[in-house]
C-alpha positions as CSV (number, residue, x, y, z in Angstrom):
1,M,6.5,3.3,36.8
2,K,3.4,1.2,37.5
3,K,1.2,1.3,34.4
4,L,2.4,1.8,30.8
5,L,0.3,3.0,27.9
6,I,1.7,1.9,24.5
7,A,0.8,4.7,22.0
8,N,1.1,2.3,19.0
9,R,-0.3,-0.9,17.5
10,A,0.4,-4.3,16.1
11,E,3.9,-5.9,16.4
12,I,5.7,-3.2,18.3
13,A,2.9,-2.8,20.8
14,R,3.0,-6.6,21.4
15,R,6.8,-6.3,21.8
16,V,6.6,-3.6,24.5
17,I,3.8,-5.4,26.3
18,R,5.8,-8.6,26.6
19,T,8.7,-6.9,28.3
20,A,6.6,-4.7,30.5
21,H,4.7,-7.7,31.8
22,R,7.9,-9.6,32.6
23,M,9.0,-6.5,34.6
24,G,5.7,-6.5,36.5
25,I,4.5,-3.3,34.9
26,A,0.8,-3.1,34.0
27,T,0.0,-2.2,30.3
28,V,-2.7,-0.3,28.4
29,A,-3.3,-0.7,24.7
30,V,-5.0,1.8,22.5
31,Y,-6.8,0.9,19.3
32,S,-8.8,2.3,16.3
33,D,-12.1,0.7,15.5
34,P,-10.6,-1.7,12.9
35,D,-8.0,-2.8,15.5
36,R,-10.6,-3.7,18.2
37,D,-9.8,-7.4,18.0
38,A,-6.1,-7.1,17.3
39,L,-3.5,-9.2,19.2
40,H,-2.0,-6.2,21.0
41,V,-5.4,-5.3,22.4
42,Q,-6.0,-8.9,23.6
43,E,-2.6,-9.1,25.3
44,A,-2.5,-5.8,27.1
45,G,-3.8,-5.6,30.7
46,S,-6.5,-3.1,29.6
47,A,-7.3,-1.2,26.4
48,V,-8.8,2.1,25.5
49,A,-10.6,2.9,22.2
50,L,-9.4,5.9,20.2
51,G,-12.2,5.8,17.6
52,G,-11.5,6.3,14.0
53,S,-12.9,4.0,11.3
54,S,-10.2,3.2,8.9
55,S,-6.9,5.1,8.9
56,A,-3.8,5.8,11.0
57,D,-5.2,9.1,12.3
58,P,-6.3,7.9,15.7
59,Y,-2.8,6.9,16.6
60,L,-1.6,10.4,15.7
61,R,-4.0,12.3,18.0
62,I,-2.0,13.5,21.0
63,D,-5.2,14.7,22.7
64,K,-6.8,11.3,22.5
65,L,-3.7,9.5,23.6
66,L,-3.3,11.7,26.7
67,Q,-7.0,11.3,27.4
68,A,-6.6,7.5,27.2
69,A,-3.7,7.7,29.6
70,R,-5.7,9.7,32.1
71,A,-8.8,7.4,31.8
72,S,-6.7,4.2,32.3
73,G,-4.6,5.5,35.1
74,A,-1.3,5.1,33.2
75,D,1.7,6.9,34.6
76,A,4.0,6.4,31.6
77,I,3.8,6.3,27.8
78,H,5.9,4.3,25.3
79,P,5.6,5.5,21.7
80,G,7.0,2.4,19.9
81,Y,8.3,3.3,16.5
82,G,6.5,5.2,13.7
83,F,3.5,7.4,14.4
84,L,4.5,9.9,17.1
85,S,7.7,8.2,18.3
86,E,9.9,11.0,17.0
87,S,7.5,13.9,17.8
88,A,9.0,16.4,20.2
89,E,5.5,17.9,20.5
90,F,4.1,14.6,21.8
91,A,7.1,14.0,24.1
92,Q,6.6,17.5,25.6
93,A,2.9,17.0,26.0
94,V,3.4,13.7,27.9
95,I,5.9,15.4,30.2
96,D,3.7,18.4,30.7
97,A,0.8,16.0,31.7
98,G,3.0,14.7,34.5
99,L,3.6,11.4,32.9
100,I,6.9,9.5,32.3
101,W,8.0,9.7,28.6
102,V,9.8,6.6,27.5
103,G,12.1,8.3,25.0
104,P,14.7,11.0,24.6
105,P,14.1,14.6,25.8
106,P,12.1,16.8,23.5
107,A,15.1,19.1,23.0
108,A,17.2,16.1,21.7
109,I,14.4,15.0,19.4
110,R,14.3,18.5,17.9
111,A,18.0,18.7,17.6
112,L,18.3,15.4,15.8
113,G,14.9,14.9,14.3
114,S,15.8,17.3,11.4
115,K,18.4,15.7,9.2
116,S,19.7,19.2,8.4
117,A,20.1,20.2,12.1
118,A,21.6,16.8,12.9
119,K,24.3,17.2,10.2
120,Q,25.1,20.7,11.4
121,L,25.6,19.3,14.9
122,A,27.6,16.4,13.6
123,L,30.0,18.7,11.7
124,E,30.5,20.8,14.9
125,H,31.6,17.6,16.7
126,G,33.9,16.0,14.1
127,V,31.4,13.5,12.7
128,P,31.9,13.2,8.9
129,C,29.1,14.3,6.5
130,L,28.7,14.2,2.8
131,T,28.8,17.5,0.8
132,G,25.3,18.8,0.5
133,Y,22.7,21.6,1.1
134,H,20.9,21.8,4.4
135,G,19.6,25.4,4.2
136,A,16.3,27.0,5.1
137,A,15.5,28.2,1.6
138,Q,13.3,25.6,0.0
139,D,12.2,27.1,-3.3
140,D,13.0,25.1,-6.4
141,E,15.3,27.8,-7.8
142,T,17.6,27.6,-4.7
143,L,17.5,23.8,-4.6
144,A,18.3,23.6,-8.3
145,S,21.2,26.0,-7.9
146,E,22.6,24.1,-4.9
147,A,22.2,20.8,-6.8
148,Q,24.4,22.3,-9.6
149,R,27.0,23.1,-6.9
150,I,26.9,19.6,-5.4
151,G,26.9,17.8,-8.8
152,L,25.5,14.5,-9.9
153,P,24.6,12.0,-8.7
154,L,22.8,13.5,-5.7
155,M,20.1,12.4,-3.3
156,V,17.0,14.4,-2.4
157,K,15.8,13.7,1.1
158,A,13.0,14.8,3.4
159,V,14.4,16.8,6.4
160,A,11.9,15.1,8.7
161,G,10.9,11.5,9.1
162,G,12.4,8.3,7.7
163,G,11.4,4.9,6.3
164,G,12.5,5.8,2.8
165,R,9.7,8.4,2.3
166,G,10.7,11.6,0.7
167,M,13.9,10.2,-0.8
168,R,14.8,10.3,-4.5
169,L,18.0,9.6,-6.4
170,V,18.8,12.1,-9.2
171,A,21.3,10.8,-11.8
172,D,20.2,13.1,-14.6
173,W,19.3,16.8,-14.5
174,A,16.0,16.1,-16.1
175,Q,15.0,14.1,-13.0
176,L,15.7,16.9,-10.6
177,L,12.4,18.9,-10.6
178,P,10.2,15.8,-10.7
179,A,12.2,14.4,-7.8
180,L,11.8,17.6,-5.8
181,K,8.1,17.6,-6.4
182,R,7.5,13.9,-5.5
183,A,9.8,14.0,-2.5
184,R,8.2,17.1,-1.1
185,S,4.7,15.7,-1.6
186,E,5.6,12.4,0.1
187,A,7.2,14.3,3.0
188,L,4.2,16.5,3.5
189,S,1.9,13.6,3.4
190,G,4.0,11.4,5.7
191,F,5.5,13.9,8.2
192,G,3.6,17.2,7.8
193,N,6.9,18.9,6.8
194,G,7.9,19.3,3.1
195,D,11.4,20.6,3.7
196,L,14.1,18.9,1.7
197,L,17.9,18.6,1.8
198,L,20.3,17.6,-0.9
199,E,23.5,15.6,-0.6
200,R,26.1,14.0,-2.9
201,A,25.0,10.4,-3.6
202,L,27.3,7.5,-3.2
203,L,26.6,4.8,-5.8
204,N,27.8,1.7,-4.1
205,P,27.9,2.2,-0.3
206,R,26.7,0.1,2.6
207,H,24.1,1.3,5.1
208,V,25.5,0.7,8.5
209,E,23.9,2.0,11.7
210,V,25.1,2.0,15.4
211,Q,22.8,1.4,18.3
212,V,23.4,3.9,21.1
213,F,22.0,4.1,24.6
214,A,22.2,6.9,27.1
215,D,20.9,7.4,30.7
216,A,20.0,10.6,32.4
217,H,23.2,10.6,34.4
218,G,25.6,11.4,31.5
219,H,26.5,7.9,30.5
220,C,26.3,6.9,26.8
221,I,27.5,3.6,25.2
222,H,27.0,1.8,21.9
223,L,26.0,-1.8,21.3
224,G,27.7,-2.4,18.0
225,E,26.5,-1.9,14.4
226,R,23.8,-3.4,12.1
227,D,24.3,-3.7,8.4
228,C,21.0,-2.7,6.6
229,S,22.2,-2.5,3.0
230,V,19.6,-4.8,1.4
231,Q,16.8,-2.3,0.7
232,R,14.0,-1.6,-1.8
233,R,12.7,1.9,-2.3
234,H,15.2,3.1,0.4
235,Q,13.4,0.8,2.9
236,K,15.3,-2.0,4.7
237,I,14.2,-5.6,4.2
238,I,17.3,-7.5,5.6
239,E,19.4,-6.4,8.6
240,E,22.3,-8.1,10.3
241,S,24.9,-7.8,13.0
242,P,27.8,-7.6,13.0
243,S,28.4,-6.1,9.5
244,P,30.5,-8.3,7.3
245,A,32.4,-5.2,6.3
246,V,33.2,-3.7,9.8
247,S,36.5,-4.6,11.6
248,P,36.9,-4.1,15.3
249,A,38.8,-0.9,14.7
250,L,36.2,0.5,12.4
251,R,33.4,-0.5,14.9
252,A,35.2,1.4,17.6
253,E,35.4,4.5,15.4
254,L,31.8,4.3,14.2
255,G,30.7,3.9,17.9
256,R,32.8,6.8,19.0
257,C,31.2,9.1,16.4
258,A,27.7,7.8,17.2
259,V,28.2,8.4,21.0
260,S,29.7,11.8,20.3
261,L,26.6,12.9,18.3
262,A,24.2,11.6,20.9
263,Q,26.0,13.3,23.8
264,A,26.2,16.6,21.9
265,A,22.4,16.6,21.7
266,G,21.9,15.7,25.4
267,Y,20.4,12.3,24.4
268,V,18.7,9.9,26.8
269,G,17.3,6.4,25.9
270,A,17.6,4.3,22.8
271,G,18.7,5.8,19.5
272,T,20.3,4.8,16.2
273,V,23.0,6.7,14.3
274,E,23.0,5.8,10.6
275,F,26.0,6.0,8.3
276,L,26.9,5.4,4.7
277,L,30.0,3.2,4.5
278,D,32.4,3.0,1.6
279,G,35.5,0.9,2.4
280,D,36.8,2.2,5.7
281,R,35.3,5.7,5.1
282,F,31.9,6.6,6.5
283,W,29.5,9.6,6.6
284,L,26.5,10.4,8.7
285,M,23.0,9.9,7.2
286,E,20.8,10.7,10.2
287,M,20.0,9.8,13.8
288,N,16.7,8.1,14.6
289,T,15.5,9.2,18.0
290,R,13.6,6.0,18.9
291,L,13.8,2.2,19.0
292,Q,14.4,0.8,15.5
293,V,12.3,-1.9,13.8
294,E,15.5,-4.0,13.6
295,H,16.4,-3.7,17.3
296,P,16.0,-7.5,17.8
297,V,19.2,-8.1,15.8
298,T,21.2,-6.2,18.5
299,E,19.2,-8.0,21.2
300,M,20.2,-11.4,19.8
301,I,23.9,-10.7,19.6
302,T,24.1,-8.9,23.0
303,G,21.6,-11.0,25.0
304,L,20.0,-7.7,26.2
305,D,16.4,-6.5,26.2
306,L,16.5,-3.0,24.8
307,V,12.8,-2.3,25.8
308,E,13.7,-3.2,29.4
309,W,16.6,-0.7,29.1
310,Q,14.3,1.9,27.8
311,L,11.9,1.5,30.7
312,R,14.7,1.5,33.3
313,V,16.3,4.6,31.9
314,A,13.0,6.4,31.7
315,R,12.4,5.8,35.4
316,G,15.9,7.2,36.2
317,D,18.1,4.1,36.5
318,L,21.7,4.0,35.4
319,L,22.7,2.1,32.3
320,P,23.2,-1.6,33.3
321,L,26.6,-1.9,31.5
322,T,29.6,0.1,30.7
323,Q,31.1,0.1,27.2
324,E,33.8,-2.3,28.3
325,Q,31.2,-4.8,29.6
326,V,29.3,-5.0,26.2
327,R,29.8,-8.4,24.6
328,L,28.8,-9.3,21.0
329,S,28.2,-13.0,20.4
330,G,27.7,-14.9,17.1
331,H,25.7,-13.5,14.2
332,A,22.1,-12.4,13.9
333,I,20.0,-11.6,10.8
334,E,16.5,-10.2,10.4
335,V,14.2,-10.2,7.5
336,R,11.1,-8.1,7.2
337,L,8.0,-10.0,6.0
338,C,6.0,-7.6,3.9
339,A,2.7,-7.6,2.1
340,E,4.1,-7.1,-1.4
341,D,4.8,-8.9,-4.6
342,E,8.1,-9.7,-6.1
343,H,8.1,-6.3,-7.8
344,F,7.8,-4.6,-4.4
345,N,4.2,-3.4,-5.1
346,P,2.2,-3.3,-1.8
347,H,-0.9,-5.4,-1.4
348,T,-3.8,-5.7,0.9
349,G,-6.1,-8.5,1.7
350,E,-7.2,-11.1,4.3
351,V,-4.8,-13.6,5.9
352,L,-6.6,-16.8,5.1
353,R,-4.0,-19.2,6.4
354,F,-1.2,-18.4,8.9
355,E,1.6,-20.7,10.1
356,A,4.6,-19.7,12.0
357,P,7.9,-21.5,12.7
358,L,8.6,-22.7,16.2
359,E,10.4,-20.1,18.1
360,N,13.4,-20.8,20.4
361,A,16.5,-19.1,21.8
362,N,17.9,-18.8,18.3
363,L,14.8,-18.0,16.3
364,R,12.3,-15.2,16.9
365,F,9.3,-14.1,15.0
366,D,7.9,-10.6,16.0
367,H,4.5,-10.1,14.4
368,A,0.8,-9.3,15.0
369,L,-0.5,-11.9,12.5
370,S,-3.5,-14.2,12.9
371,Q,-5.8,-16.0,10.6
372,G,-8.5,-13.7,9.4
373,L,-6.4,-10.5,9.9
374,V,-7.3,-7.9,7.2
375,V,-4.2,-6.0,5.9
376,T,-5.3,-2.5,5.0
377,P,-3.5,0.2,2.9
378,H,-3.4,2.6,5.9
379,Y,-0.1,1.3,7.4
380,D,3.2,0.3,5.9
381,A,3.5,-3.1,4.3
382,M,5.5,-4.9,7.0
383,L,3.7,-7.9,8.5
384,G,6.4,-9.1,10.9
385,K,10.1,-9.8,11.4
386,L,11.9,-13.1,11.5
387,I,15.3,-13.1,13.3
388,A,17.8,-15.9,13.5
389,H,20.9,-16.1,15.7
390,A,23.8,-18.6,15.3
391,P,27.5,-18.9,16.0
392,T,28.4,-18.1,12.4
393,R,26.9,-16.0,9.6
394,D,26.4,-19.0,7.3
395,E,24.5,-20.9,10.1
396,A,22.3,-17.8,10.7
397,I,21.5,-17.6,7.0
398,D,20.6,-21.3,6.8
399,L,18.4,-21.1,10.0
400,L,16.5,-18.1,8.7
401,T,16.0,-19.6,5.3
402,Q,14.5,-22.7,6.9
403,A,12.3,-20.6,9.1
404,L,10.9,-18.7,6.0
405,G,10.0,-22.1,4.5
406,Q,8.0,-22.9,7.6
407,T,6.1,-19.6,7.5
408,A,2.8,-19.3,5.6
409,T,0.8,-16.1,5.3
410,L,-1.6,-17.0,2.5
411,G,-4.4,-14.9,1.1
412,L,-2.3,-12.0,-0.1
413,P,1.1,-11.7,-1.8
414,T,4.2,-11.5,0.5
415,N,7.9,-11.3,-0.1
416,R,8.6,-14.5,1.8
417,A,10.0,-16.4,-1.1
418,F,11.9,-13.4,-2.4
419,L,13.6,-13.0,1.0
420,A,14.7,-16.6,1.0
421,A,16.1,-16.1,-2.5
422,C,18.0,-13.0,-1.3
423,L,19.5,-14.9,1.6
424,Q,20.8,-17.6,-0.7
425,H,22.2,-15.3,-3.4
426,P,26.0,-15.7,-3.7
427,V,26.6,-12.0,-3.3
428,F,24.7,-11.8,-0.1
429,R,26.1,-15.1,1.2
430,A,29.6,-13.8,0.6
431,G,28.8,-10.7,2.7
432,E,29.2,-8.3,-0.3
433,A,25.8,-6.9,-0.6
434,T,25.7,-3.1,-0.8
435,I,22.7,-0.7,-1.2
436,P,22.4,-1.3,-5.0
437,F,22.1,-5.1,-4.3
438,L,18.4,-5.4,-5.3
439,Q,18.8,-2.8,-8.1
440,D,21.5,-5.0,-9.6
441,H,20.1,-8.5,-8.8
442,A,16.3,-8.2,-8.6
443,E,15.6,-9.7,-12.0
444,E,18.0,-12.5,-11.3
445,L,16.3,-13.2,-8.0
446,R,12.9,-13.2,-9.7
447,E,14.2,-15.7,-12.2
448,T,15.3,-17.9,-9.3
449,L,11.7,-17.9,-8.1
450,Q,10.7,-19.2,-11.5
451,A,13.0,-22.2,-11.3
452,D,11.3,-25.6,-12.0
453,R,8.6,-23.4,-13.6
454,V,6.8,-26.1,-15.6
455,A,7.0,-28.7,-12.8
456,G,6.0,-26.2,-10.2
457,R,2.8,-25.3,-12.1
458,V,1.9,-28.9,-12.4
459,V,2.4,-29.4,-8.6
460,A,0.4,-26.2,-7.9
461,A,-2.5,-27.5,-10.1
462,L,-2.5,-30.8,-8.3
463,A,-2.4,-29.0,-4.9
464,V,-5.5,-27.0,-5.9
465,L,-7.3,-29.9,-7.4
466,Y,-6.9,-32.0,-4.3
467,A,-6.9,-29.1,-1.7
468,N,-10.2,-30.1,-0.2
469,S,-10.3,-33.9,-1.0
470,A,-7.7,-36.6,-1.2
471,P,-7.0,-38.2,-4.6
472,A,-8.4,-41.6,-5.3
473,Q,-6.9,-44.0,-2.7
474,S,-7.9,-47.3,-4.3
475,L,-9.9,-47.4,-7.5
476,P,-8.5,-45.8,-10.7
477,C,-10.7,-43.7,-13.0
478,P,-10.5,-44.3,-16.7
479,Y,-11.5,-40.7,-17.6
480,P,-9.1,-37.8,-17.2
481,R,-10.2,-34.5,-15.7
482,S,-9.5,-31.5,-17.9
483,L,-8.3,-28.3,-16.4
484,R,-7.7,-24.9,-17.9
485,L,-5.6,-22.6,-15.6
486,G,-4.7,-18.9,-15.8
487,W,-1.4,-17.7,-14.6
488,G,-1.3,-13.9,-14.4
489,E,-3.1,-11.7,-16.8
490,S,-2.7,-13.5,-20.1
491,E,-1.0,-16.9,-19.7
492,V,-3.3,-19.9,-19.8
493,S,-2.3,-23.6,-19.7
494,A,-4.3,-26.8,-20.1
495,L,-3.9,-30.0,-18.2
496,A,-5.5,-33.5,-18.1
497,V,-5.4,-35.3,-14.8
498,Q,-6.2,-38.9,-14.5
499,A,-6.5,-40.7,-11.1
500,L,-4.6,-44.1,-11.1
501,G,-5.6,-45.1,-7.6
502,A,-3.6,-45.4,-4.4
503,G,-3.1,-41.6,-4.4
504,E,-1.3,-41.7,-7.8
505,V,-2.2,-39.6,-10.8
506,R,-1.1,-39.1,-14.4
507,V,-0.9,-35.6,-15.8
508,H,-0.7,-34.6,-19.5
509,T,0.0,-31.0,-20.7
510,A,-1.3,-29.4,-23.9
511,E,2.3,-29.7,-25.2
512,G,2.0,-33.5,-24.9
513,D,4.3,-33.9,-21.9
514,G,3.4,-36.6,-19.5
515,H,4.0,-36.7,-15.7
516,R,3.3,-39.2,-12.9
517,A,2.6,-37.9,-9.4
518,K,1.7,-39.1,-5.9
519,V,-0.4,-36.8,-3.7
520,Q,-0.5,-37.2,0.0
521,A,-2.1,-35.1,2.7
522,A,0.3,-34.4,5.6
523,H,-0.5,-33.9,9.2
524,D,0.7,-30.3,9.2
525,G,-1.9,-29.2,6.7
526,Q,0.5,-29.4,3.7
527,Q,0.3,-31.7,0.7
528,R,3.3,-33.8,-0.1
529,I,3.5,-34.3,-3.9
530,T,6.1,-36.4,-5.6
531,L,6.2,-35.5,-9.3
532,D,8.3,-37.6,-11.5
533,G,10.3,-38.8,-8.5
534,V,11.0,-35.3,-7.1
535,D,9.4,-34.3,-3.8
536,W,7.4,-31.1,-3.3
537,R,5.5,-29.6,-0.4
538,A,2.4,-27.4,-1.1
539,R,-0.1,-25.3,0.8
540,A,-3.1,-24.1,-1.2
541,V,-5.9,-21.6,-0.2
542,Q,-8.8,-20.4,-2.2
543,V,-8.7,-16.6,-2.2
544,S,-11.9,-16.1,-4.1
545,A,-14.2,-18.0,-6.5
546,G,-11.9,-19.8,-8.9
547,R,-8.7,-18.0,-7.7
548,W,-6.1,-19.8,-5.6
549,Q,-2.7,-19.1,-4.0
550,V,-0.3,-22.0,-3.6
551,Q,2.9,-21.9,-1.6
552,L,5.5,-24.4,-2.9
553,A,8.8,-25.7,-1.5
554,G,11.1,-28.3,-2.9
555,G,11.6,-29.4,-6.5
556,A,14.9,-30.2,-8.2
557,S,16.3,-26.8,-7.3
558,Q,14.8,-26.8,-3.8
559,T,13.2,-23.4,-4.3
560,S,10.5,-21.7,-2.4
561,A,7.8,-19.9,-4.4
562,E,4.2,-18.7,-4.3
563,L,2.0,-19.0,-7.3
564,W,-1.4,-17.5,-8.1
565,L,-3.7,-19.3,-10.5
566,D,-7.3,-19.0,-11.8
567,D,-9.3,-22.1,-12.5
568,L,-10.8,-21.2,-16.0
569,S,-12.0,-24.7,-16.7
570,H,-15.6,-23.6,-16.9
571,A,-15.0,-20.0,-18.1
572,P,-15.5,-18.9,-21.8
573,V,-12.3,-18.7,-23.8
574,Q,-11.5,-15.0,-24.6
575,A,-12.0,-14.2,-28.3
576,A,-8.9,-13.7,-30.4
577,G,-8.1,-10.0,-30.7
578,A,-10.0,-9.0,-27.5
579,A,-8.7,-6.0,-25.7
580,G,-5.8,-6.8,-23.4
581,S,-4.0,-5.1,-20.6
582,S,-2.3,-2.7,-23.0
583,Q,-5.8,-1.1,-23.7
584,E,-6.3,-0.1,-20.1
585,L,-4.7,0.9,-16.8
586,R,-5.9,-0.8,-13.6
587,A,-5.0,-0.3,-10.0
588,P,-2.3,-2.8,-8.9
589,F,-3.2,-2.4,-5.2
590,N,-5.4,-0.6,-2.7
591,G,-4.6,3.1,-2.2
592,K,-5.6,6.7,-2.6
593,L,-5.4,8.4,-6.0
594,I,-3.4,11.6,-5.3
595,A,-2.6,12.9,-8.8
596,V,-3.8,12.5,-12.3
597,H,-1.5,13.6,-15.1
598,A,-3.7,12.5,-18.1
599,A,-6.8,13.8,-19.8
600,V,-9.2,12.4,-22.3
601,G,-7.9,12.9,-25.8
602,Q,-4.3,13.3,-24.6
603,A,-1.5,11.5,-26.5
604,V,0.9,9.8,-24.1
605,A,4.2,8.0,-24.6
606,R,5.2,4.7,-23.1
607,G,6.6,5.2,-19.7
608,D,4.8,8.6,-19.1
609,T,3.4,8.9,-15.5
610,L,-0.4,9.0,-15.8
611,L,-1.6,8.5,-12.3
612,V,0.0,8.5,-8.8
613,I,-1.4,6.2,-6.0
614,E,-0.5,6.6,-2.3
615,S,-0.5,3.2,-0.6
616,M,1.2,2.0,2.7
617,K,2.8,5.4,3.2
618,L,4.5,5.5,-0.2
619,E,3.7,7.1,-3.6
620,H,3.6,4.9,-6.6
621,A,3.5,6.2,-10.2
622,L,1.5,4.3,-12.8
623,A,2.9,4.7,-16.3
624,A,1.5,4.3,-19.8
625,P,2.2,0.7,-21.1
626,R,2.6,2.0,-24.7
627,D,2.3,5.0,-26.9
628,A,-1.5,5.7,-26.9
629,V,-4.3,8.2,-26.7
630,V,-6.4,8.4,-23.6
631,A,-10.0,7.4,-24.4
632,E,-11.6,7.4,-21.0
633,L,-10.6,8.5,-17.5
634,L,-12.7,6.8,-14.8
635,V,-11.3,8.3,-11.5
636,Q,-10.6,11.6,-9.9
637,P,-7.9,12.7,-7.4
638,G,-8.9,11.7,-3.8
639,A,-10.6,8.5,-4.8
640,Q,-9.9,5.3,-2.9
641,V,-9.1,2.5,-5.4
642,A,-9.1,-1.2,-5.1
643,P,-6.8,-3.9,-6.7
644,G,-7.9,-4.5,-10.3
645,Q,-10.1,-1.4,-10.5
646,L,-10.2,0.1,-14.0
647,L,-8.8,3.6,-13.9
648,L,-8.2,4.6,-17.5
649,R,-8.8,3.3,-21.0
650,F,-6.8,3.9,-24.1
651,Q,-8.1,4.2,-27.7
652,T,-8.2,0.8,-29.4
653,E,-5.1,0.0,-31.4
654,T,-5.8,-0.3,-35.1
655,S,-3.7,-1.9,-37.7
656,T,-2.3,0.1,-40.6
């Protein structure tokens, strides 16, 4: 293997390039037109354009990828994860072209790529599986009949793919047909295969997965487990190893089953076998026939480079270690930094300010971020991964929390502060988080982000006011400056800020509360604000005219938060009784409108699904905010929509 083409983009492409260069292997990046200046293109030895103006399609074109390999002289292809990484067709095409495929054999991908086929193979080799339906008949009548046999609660899953797409929990029979429809649609869109399976749902399990590795000489080992229980929309956001719930004996049994399944399929390379764990009992979910997003967790506790192992195995080498030689050291935790708000809605936008924590042997940040990067709706919401390693779990949590506080990705909403709150939640710190963790504690976590709410807003206002100029350093000003600030869609507050000199200011709120503050610019680009004797740190960026994002840390509760505010000081006050958000439906984020379930003149009830938007590979239903009658429909299926775009109006509410 002399020259490696990475058939992927962004963070995982950078990850593969880094190891290949260390091994002395030349690299080739590929890119769509919007990715022309991306970091993975800059860091590769050479790059080939795939064309394509805006979507993920160029990275899914087997013909273009093989053409790029021929044009660049590459003799091997690494698929990364996502896109074509689990495509048996792509693997076979690479092999047929006389190139080295860095991945499992096509036959193994086919055997394990279908969740139904994988479960059948698992049952034949003694790997436990939940009661379910994995048959070929896919009509709604058959699926409904099988659902009755299995009983509630049950899970609807796409047979192909992963990443939480095509998954729906059914806890009530009225949910079944809508769940089948939505899961099938998402699976067709994401994987080109709308087949579904059904299985009995566990209500409070853990999600535990085992990293396996096999060579072409019949050797297969496991590298321990990762606990991936903290999820939203069936997508992981926190992963750790070892699992707080897995004993050495259970680890050995999980590993034995994982290796057995891999060997039964004739597996070669890196793979992950995923299980549901309830107490000491476990059941197979699926096997992912690729490198996982969360592979750095395993690398941190083993000291191994799994991409290096992939490349060595692909060129025919033996596995470097036997099972007995594998050593797990300390504890590692990873969080996925995503472009989404605290309600898990995806967002797009430009990264106006980017700051990363200093990496070292115990802290790693895998990303493809840079100032000026435009985050689009065509890929998933993940921006990067922060991984911490320490001798103990508590130390790893603290190190990762600190690193999140040192990270800034301003210009669009992220889950940075929410992740920090998750890590510090007592249930997570105790190692007791299961899959329903966010379902049970999301509101509580959001309230944590609102701690010191009044003080935080005053600090944010000062950060914005003095973002581009220092406060008066010497002479005081006798006249206060009036500010009117908008928080969200409807909340407005008024402040009066008076410079006292020497960097000190006095702040009065409309409620009559008074505060004293000292504002200082720090060398790291932050502002240090001491409000009523309590220290804060703030970063502020102007997103658009009059609109700001402020990242805060500190306060009495030592919280980390991000606030959005609008300077309405010179804007007209909205007339009383003016139409509010309940009179209309707007797009919460970029995406493609794929379904309309409303018509002009139609009476709808609060909670009814009216529109469905596909964004960042997931479908999101927009519901009626109240009982109403549709007055105007402004969009049609297939339209691309932008954040804040007006989609639908309701008839004006009238008093009786």
